[in-house]
Structure formats: C-alpha cells, structure tokens
N, C-alpha and C positions, 0 to 999 in steps of 0.2 A: 504494500500500500504506500502510495506517495504521501508523505507527511508535509510536503511543501504547502505553504499557505496558497490557496487558490482563490483569486478574486472572482466573485460571482455577482457582477453588477446587474446582469439581466435576469432572465427567467429560467428556471429549471423545469425540464420536462420529466414527469414521473410516470412510470408504467407499472400498474398493479395487475397481477394475474396468477395469484397463488392457488386459486381453486375455481370457483364458479363465476366470479365476476371479473371481466376484462375491463379495465378502467385506465384512463390517462388524464393528466392534469398539468397545468402550468402554474408555477408559483413564483411570484416576484416578491414584492413587499407584502402582498396578500394573495389570495387565490385569484387567478386570472381566468382560468377556464377549467371545466371538469366535465368529462363525458364518460359514460359507462355503457357497456353492452354485455349483459349477463348471459351466461349459459344456463338454460333451464331444461333439465332432462325430461323427456316425455313421461317417464314413470321411474319410480325408485330413486336412488341417490345419485350422486355425482360419479360418473365414470371418468377416471383420469385421462385416458386417451381421447375420449369424445370431447371432454372439456378442452384439451390442448388443441384438437382439430378446430373447435369453435374459435379459440383464441387466434389461431393462425389465419383463419378465413376472415376474421373481423378486424385484425390488427390494423390494416391500412386505413379502414374507415374510422376507427377509433382515434388513431393518431391524427388524421387529417382534420377531425372535428375540433381539435384543440390547437394544433400546430399550424396556424394561419400565416405566420411570418417567421420562418426559420432563422432569420438574422438576429432575432431577439434572444435566441437560446444560448445560454452560457454553460449548460451542463445537462447531462441525462442521468436519471436515477431509475432503478428498477428493483422490484421485489426479489431478493436473492434467496429467501427462505424464511421460516419454514413453509412448506406447502407440498402440493402434489408435483412429483418430479417432472412429468411431461409438460405440465403447465408452466413450471418455473423455467424449463429449458426454452420453451417457445418465447417467453417474454425476454429472457436474457439475450437470445439471439437477435431479437428486434432492437433491443437497447444498444447492444454492441455495434450493430450496423448503423444505427442513427448517430451514435457518438463519433464513429469514424467518418461518416459522410459529412457531418457538420463540423468536425474537427474541434470538439469540445470535450471537457473532462467527463469521465464516467464513474459512477459509484453504485455499488450494490447495497441495498438497505435491508436490515432485518425487519421483517413484516410486523413482529410483535412490538418492537421498539417504535416503529412508525405509528402504530395505534396510540402509544403513550405520548409521543411528541406532538402529534396533531391535536391530541386532547389537551395537552398543556397549552399549546398555542391558542386553541379555540376558546378555552375557559379562563385562561389567565392564572391557573393555579401554579403553585411554586414547587413544593416538594411533597407530593401526595403518596399515600398508599394507593396502588392502582389495582382495581378489579378488572381484569381483562377476560371478558366472557364472549366467546365467539363460537362459530361452528365447531372448529377443531381444537380450540385452545381454551383452557380455563386456568388462569394463573393469578396469584396475588403477588404484586411486584413492588419493590421499593428501591430507591437510589442510594448508593453508598460508594464513595471513593471511585468514581469513574466507571461504575458498573451498575446495570440494572439487575438487582439481586431478586431471586425468586423465594419469597417466604413460604409459599405453598402452591400446590397445583393438583390437577386431576391425576389420579393414578391409573385411569383407564381411558375414557373418551371425554372429549370436550362437551360442554353443556349443550351447545347448539346441535351437535351430532346426536346427542342423547334425545333431544326433543324430536329431531328428524326421524330417528329410528322408530320412536313410538308412533309418530304421525303416519309413517308409511304403513304400519300394521293396521291403521284405522282408515286407510284410503284417503288421507289428507294430502294435498298437493305440497310440493317442495317450494320454498322452505316451510317446515312445519310450525315454526315458532309463532308466526302471526295467527294461524288458524287455532292453535292451542290457546293462545291468549284470548281470542274472541270467545271460544267455547267456555273457558274458565270463568268468565264473568257471570255465568249462570249456574255454577257448580257449588257443591258442598264438599266438606272434607272427608276423606277416607284415610285410614292408617296405611302408610307406605314406609319402606325401609329408609333410614336416615344414616348416611355413612360419612362421618368425619373422623379422620385419623390424625389428630394433632393439627398440623397446619395444612394437611392434604385432605382430599375428598375423592369420592368415587361415585359414579352414576349408573354403572351397569346393573347392579342389583335393583336399584330404583326403577329403571326402565323395564326390566324383566317383570317385576311385580305389577307395574302399571299395565303392561300388555295383558296380563292374566286376569285383570279385574273384569267382572261381569256387570259392574255398576254402570249407570248412565255415563255416556262419554263426557258430558260436561263435568260430572263429579270427578272423573279420573283426571281430566285436564287440569282442573282446579287443584287437586291434590298433588299432581306431578309438579306443577309450578311452585306451589307453596313449599314443598319439601326441597326441591332442587335449589330454589333461590335462597331459602333459609340456610342451607349448607354453605352457599357462597358468601352470604352476609356474615355468618358466624366466623368463617376463616378470615374474612376481611377485618372483622372486629378484633380477632386475636392478633393480627399483624399490627393494627392500630395501637392496641394496648401494649404490645411488646416494643414497638419502635418509638413510641412517644410522638409520632407525627400527628398533625391536626387537620389534614386534608385527605379526602378520598376522591379519586377520579375513576369514573366508570367508562370503559371503552369496549369496543367490539360490537358486532352485530346484534348479539342477544341483549345488549345494553339498551336498545330502544324499547324494550318491554316496560310498560308503565308500572307494573306491579314490582318488578325488580328495583326500579328507581325509587318507588315508594318505600320499600323495605330498607334500602340503604339510607334514605333520607331520615327515616325514623331512628335507625341505629346511630347515625351521625349526630342527630339532635340529642340523644341520650348521652353521648360522649363528648359533647361540646366541640364537635368537628364540623367542617363544612364539606358538603357534597358538590362535586363538579361533574356536569354531564354535558358533553358537546352536543351541538345540533345534529339532527339525524344524518345529514349528508356526510358527516365525518365519523359516524359510528361503525357502519359496516365497512367491508373492504373497499377501498377507493383510491384512485390515483393521487388525490390531493395529499394524502398522508405520506405517500412515497416521494412526491415532488418536494414537499416541505422538509421532510427529514433529509432527503438528498441535498437540499440547499444548505441546511445548517451543517451537514457533514462536509460538503465541499468547502464551505467557508472556513472550516476548522482544519482543512488540509487532508481530507480523507479520499482524495481522488485515487482511482484504481487503474492499473493497466488491464487491458482486456483479458490477459491470461490469469489475472487474479480474481476474475469474476465467476468462478465456478459456482453453480447453485448448490444449496445445501438444504434438502428437504427436512432435516431435523435441526435446523439452525436455532439454537437457544438464545434468548435475550441476554443471559448472563455470560455469553461468550464474546460479547461486543465491548471493546474499549470505548467508552463514551468520552470523546475528546472535545465535544462542543458545549459542555456545561461548565459554568464558571467555577473558579476556585472556591467561592463561598459555599458551594454545595458539596465539597468533598469530605466534609466531616459529618458523622452521624449526629443528630440532635441529642441522642440519648433519651432515656426514659424520663418522663415528667415525674418529679418528686411529689409524692402525696403531701397534702397540707400537714402541718405539725399537729396531728391528732392520732387517735388510735384506730381510725377506720380508713380503709382504702378499697378502691374498686378495681377488680381485675376484669378479664374479658367476659366472665360469666357469673361472678359471685362478688358479694360484698364481704370483706374480711375485717373483723373487729378484734383487736387485741386488748385483752384485759388481764393484767398481771402475767401469769404464766400460762394463760389459756388463749386459744384462738377460736373464734366462731366464724365459720364459713357458711354463709347463707346464699344459696343460689337465687338469683333474682329473675323475675319474669322478663321476657324479651318481647316488647310490644310489636316488633316487626314479625314475629312468628305467629302462626295460627294458634289459637288458644289451646286446642286439644293436643296439638303437637308439642307445644311448649310445656304444658303440664306433664305430659308423658316423659319428655327428655329430662326435666328436673328430677322427677321421681326416680327414673331409671339410673341416672348418673349419680345421684346422692346415695342410693342403695348400693350400687356397684362400688362406689368409692369406699364406703365403710367396710364392705366385705373384703375387698382386695387389699386395702391398706393392712387390715388385720392379718390376712393370709401372707402377705409379703413379710410383715414383721416376724411372724412365726418362723419364716424361712431364713431369718437372719439379715434381711434387707433393712437398712436404716430408714425408718419412716416415723412420722409423729404417732403418739399414742392417742387413740380415740377414747373420749370420755363420755360422749352422748351423741345420739343421732335421732333426727326427726325426718319426715319426708322431704324437707328442703334444706336442712341445716345439719352441719356436723360441728361438734365442739371437740377440739383436739389440743394436745400439748403444743405449747409455743416452742418452735425450733429457733433458737437464737443463732445467728450467723449471718453470712452474706450470700445473696443470690449468686449463682455461678455466672450470670451475665454481667455481674459487677466485678468479678475477679478475672475471668478468662485468661488463666495462665496454665502452662502445661502440667504442673503437678496436680492442679485441681481437676483438669480434664482426665488425667490418669486415674484419679480417685473416682470420678464420675463413671469411667469405663468399668472399674471394679464393681461399683454398685449396680450398674445396669447388667453386668454379667451375672451377678448373684440373682437379680430379678428374673432374668431369662432362664437361669438354671432352675428356678422355682416354678417355671411354667406360666409366668405372668408377663403380659405385654403391657407397657405403661400407656401407650396410645397418645401421649402428648409430651414427648421428650424434648422440651425446649429448655434453654438455659434459665428461663424464668421459673421452672418447676424443680430446680435443684438448689439446695442450700448447703453451703460449706460450713459445717460446724466443727471447729478445730481443724483436724486434718481429714475428716470424713465427709462424704457427700450423702446428704439426706434427700430422698425423693419425696415430693409433695404433689398434690393435685392429681389424684387417680381417677378423675371423673370420666375419662375415656378408656379406662383400663379394661382388660379382659383376660380370661384364662385361655391360653393358647400355646401350643408347642409348635405351631406351623412356622416353617422357614420364612414364608412370605410375610407373615405378621411381624416377626422379629426384624426382618429386613426393613420393613416400612418404619418400624419403631426407630431404628438407628438412622434411617434416611431423614426422618423429621429433624433429629438433632443436627445432623450434618448440614441440612438446608438452613437451619437456624444460625449455625456458625458462619456459613458462607454468606448469609444475608446481612450479617452484623459486624464482621471483622475481616480485615485482610490477612490476619494471622491464622485463618482457618486451616490451612494445610498442616501446620505444626500442631495445632490443637487437636485436629482429627487423628493425627498419628499418635499423640499422647493418649487419647481416648482408646484407640484400638489396642495399644499395649496393655492398658488396664483391663479392657474387656476380655482379651485373650487369657489373662492371668486367672480369671475366675469363672470362665465359661468354656467348657470343652468344645462346644459347637460354634465358637466365635468365627472360625475361618469360613464356614459355610454361610453364616449370616452376613459377614462382610462382603463375600462374593455376591450374594443375592442383592445387597444394597447397591453394589456397583451396577448390577443388571437393571435395577429399578431406575438408577440415575441415567442409564443409557437408553432406556425405553423412549421411543419417539412418541411425542404427545400429539403429533399431527396425524390422526388416524381416520 
C-alpha cells in the first residue's frame, strides 16, 4: 500500500457490489451522485454466480449514471470484502480498469468499515459503539488505537440472512426483513430460543424454532423480531457498559427496521447514551459508503497498486489499519467511574455494596418484550446461584452466596481489582488457571470478559455467572475462551502477550486446554459472510 499523502481535491468514484446490490456513487465534499441496480433472485436466496453475472451486465449502466464528467474524478474506490467472491471479483475488475483508464489512484475498502464511516459522516457522531446489522454480518464494533475492534459478533449467520431464511420457508419475497416487519405489527409473543454467549450471539436455533411454529404467521414474525433484536441490543449494551462510551451508531440494512431502532433508543435513554441512525439511503449496501470511505482513505495516503487489490471474501474490520482518524481518538476512554456511592449499574443488574455483602438485582429491560424479559431474569438468576455454588464446590474461586430470590442474589463482597483495570501478564496467567479449573469442573462461564474477573491478592475470582451452563462440549468451551480473547483484542494493544499468558495458565490446570484453544482458533477463522 502506498502511504504517500494523496491529494484528493475532486470527487471519488465508489463501487459497491459485495452481494445483491450493485451501486456506484460520487463523493466530493458531500454526496454528489448515487445510483443502484439491485439483483433480485426470482425465488430463494442470492446465488453468487447469478449475482456476479447481474453485476457484470449492469456495470456500464450503473457507472454511466453517476460518472457524467470523468475529468472531475480524483480516485476510484471499490468494495474489497467481505462479500461473495464472484461479486467482489467483478467489481474489483471494473474498478481497476477505471482507475487505469482515468489515471487516478485506486483503493480497496473494507465493506464493514465503510458502513461505520458513512454512518459517522451522516450522523455526526464521534466515537460510538457500533451495531452493524446486515444480511450477512452482525457485529458490535468499537474504535481503539487505529483499529476497529470487534466486541462481539454472530457465531453462525448474520441477522439479515436469518430473517431471509425464515421468510423463504413462508413464501415471502426477498429480502424478507420488510415483509416480516409488516406482519409483526399484528402479532403477539411466542416463546422462542434466546442465544447470547457473553459478547457473541447466534441465530440458527432461533430461526429453526420459528420455522417449526404452527402459530399464526404474524405471531411468529413478531416473536422472531422481538427475540433477535433483543439479543442484538443486549450485546450492544454490554459493549457500552464495558467500554464507557456514550454513543451508539446503528448501521447496515437491517438497521432500517423501526422496531430495532426503537429498542436501541430505549436502551440508550436508560444508559444516558445517544443513538445515531443514518438516513435510509446510507443504511443498506450502497456506493456512497464506498466512495466516502475511499476518499478519506486516499486523503490519508492509502492508495493501492493494482496488484495489491486482491479481494478478500472474509475481510474482517479488525484487520484494517485505520490511518484516517485523528490522534485524539487513539486512546480508549476507559470505563466511567461510578459516583462515590455504594451502588453501580452494570449491563444487566444493579449492584449494591453494603459492608461485606453485595446485592445483585437484575433489572427489567424496557426494550425487551415483557414475557421474554421476565423469563430471562428468572432463568439467569436461578442458573447463576446454582452454578456459582457448583463451581465453588469444585475449587473455583467464586463469591459465597448468602441469599437468593427470583431476581436478586446476595453474595460475599470480593475485594480486589477488576482484571480490566490491571491487564498484566501475571494476572492473565492466574485468570487462565481459574478458567481451566472451571472447565475441568464441566462448567462454561458464558460471559468471560475482563469485567467479570476480580484479582484478589494473587488469585483470580470469577463473578457474574448469569450466562453460565453445565457443558463439556468442545465448542462451548471454545466460545467461552473466544469471548475473553475478543474482549482483550477490543480493549488493549497488548492482547497478544496477555492471551499467551492466559493460555499458559489455562494449560496448567486443564488437560483438555490444547483442544479448546485449537477450537477457539477455528471459531476466530470462521467466515461471518455466509
């Protein structure tokens, strides 16, 4: 990549075509032109080769609609990934040819980051936690030290694809999201699976259960939306609480859903944060986001040679060095200190300290459907009490439980510092030992973040077992460790050394550590663009 500063006084042409929508735009000081020609399959989902053939046949028309005066073009940008391979290659070929013929700089843009950057531009937000909800991607993202870090993401399919899969089984046209939203307005709640694993989430079980429901279609659509969106908002709230940021940005095509926007707005009001939602033309896949992001990348010296522009169908946002954001953004804000009192609010509970006791009371979430909220509070409180006791009997350092009600636990106060406040190799080594003991006992924590580990003297005490479960499955243990590694990678540049220290401790107390760490690497490598 050419790091030489590249003046971009004119307009940048951006071409987007990662999946179903072929779109081009011109961006100067503002959006100059935008035109899209979507591929709509006659039935079923998107076929990559058919979508690529559509893009190839429509490319000239789409470009001509926005490129009326080639002399004004100072650069060409294109979506480099993630996306469908045949579609990405078609767009990249066109972009290279245009850059060469116009003799202007060329840059490949990460599709996910483009959603974030156009959202920041369109709403004026500064340093948000981003919920990126689209057809093939579901991620919660934050910025730290010249990287967009992933706090959490889907472990299987994106939320838009989940909605589309369900819609196809009911004969609804592609894309299924708008049809589901319309039907949901007349529906009532049904109990469906809710799968949040720390900072990650999964939709496959939810979709399978929704498909099997014999209730009226409006009820199933309503329940599917309420459950899936609540999962997204919960993970976003966890990231907000962990990072101490006070802005939330919603991007991606699924973000146009009014109910999702409403749920996020309620959550943000509860946490004194502001919600930012771009206008609809910037939400779905569009050429404007590629043109704008390409422009700021070129201005920061990110021009590429044609041979450097190989597409990457699994291009992750945290692989991109962000050279275009100011130095004032390169330090994490840190977590907001609670007021000088004995009460603090976490992501899902109010914690009150009184002497040597801690009362943890799970609070209602106004954004969640009432029946779902009541069910989750009761299930998580009951499971937490049972599994803390089980872990402690197995020798795992945990608080002592003194009392329990359907929504409240009273526990021993664990005095010490949160692991996220220390973040040193000896403490991560101790954390590894503790997690190894937990997994040896057949328990998966479910929310292994540095906010849920307290260093007491030289030992690591695990707290917050609300998402815990009894499991000896390799996948569950791998996800457990993956959540911790993601948390470290999203909050500190020292994550490689800290992860290595954790692994050393983990191996010392758990004989199956090697297999789990191998599975964690497989989970990390899994493509999210499915």
